[in-house]
N, C-alpha and C positions, 0 to 999 in steps of 0.2 A: 307237097303231104295232104292234105287232108283229111277232120274227124268221121273217127269210122263209129262209135258207139257211147254212150253214154251208159252206166253199172248201174242203178237199185239196187239196194238189199233191201227182200223182199220179207215178210212173216207169214207169203202162204203162197206157193209159185203157183198152184191153179187155178187163188183165186184172181189175183194181179197178172197172167195173160189170160183168164177169160175177161176182167176190165181191158186190158189194150187190144183184142180181140173185139168181142162181141159188142163195148158198149164205146170204144173210138176207133174199130175201125181200120188195129193194123192184122199182118199176122205173123204169125208164129211164125220165124223161120226156122232156126233150128230150137237140139236141145241136145243138153249133155249131162250124163248123172259125172261125179267126181268121190266116188265110194270113199278108197285111203282118206281123201281130202272130207267129207261127206257136208258137202257142197253140191250145185245142180245150177246151168247156168241155163235159161232160155234168151232166145234174140227174139227182139219182135219190131217190126218197122212198118213203111207204109209202101216201098222196097225194097229189090231184093241191097243186101249189102254194098254191095259192089258200087251199088250206084247210090247209094245216095249211106247219112250214119244211122243210126238204129237204137236200140236203150235194153242193155245188157240185165236181164232181169234176173241177180242172183238171189238162191234160196240154203241158206246155211241151215242146214236139216235140225241143230239143235238152238235150232232161233225161230221166237215169233214174232217180237215186235224187233222196233227198233228208236232211239232217239231223232229224229231229224237236226235238233241242236238247231241253231238261225243262223247258219250260214250256208244253208241250202236256198238259192231261190225257188226256180220251177223249170219244168222244160214249155218251150215255144210249140204254138200248131198252126200251120194259116192254114182258113177255114176261108168257101167262100163266101159263109154267111152264118156271122154270132149265136145269132138269135138263134134260126135253123137249128144249128153244131146244138146247140144249148140243151131245144126242146128232143132233138135223137138221145143225147146222152141221161134224159130228164128217163125217158121213155123205156131207154133199157137200164136206170136202172141206176145210173150215176149219178152222183153227188155235181150241183153248182155250188165254188164259194164263195163266187164273187161272182154277182148280174151281172148282163150284157149290157154294155153303154161308154162311154167314153172313155178314155181313163182320164186321171185327173192331170189338169196344169197343158189337157192337151187335145189332139181331136179323133186317133183312134181308135176304133172300135172293140172294147175287144171282155172277158171274162175271163173267170180261171174257175176249175174243176179238181174235184179232187182221189188222185187212184184209193184202194182201198188200203196201203198205207198208208196215203195222207202227208205222199208228195201232192207237188199241185202241179198243173195242167191248163197252160196258159192259151187259150187261143184268140187268134190276131185275126183280124177281117181284112180280107185282099183289096189290097189298092183296087 
């Protein structure tokens, strides 16, 4: 068994796909409309779905906003240099919600970005 994808509900699919592809550097892997259900799924990731987990972005056509609740945490991405990744994200119009630095009570270097819907993206520096 392996993890295939994590689904996030988004309020504007094009805006979200642009964030994940243009700001975070993922690729849009596939997209499908479901007219009878009034929703569209787009899958984004760094590698083909056959090689690793991806994100499924689900846009319900009649919904533009979601309450994220207090149960959601974040999606984590490994990066070579957290400081440089934050600069690239800022340069591409992305928002950094926690500046780079060591984690509380530890030494791992991390930062957090936010996607257009407010989902947190943790950036973890590889050892």
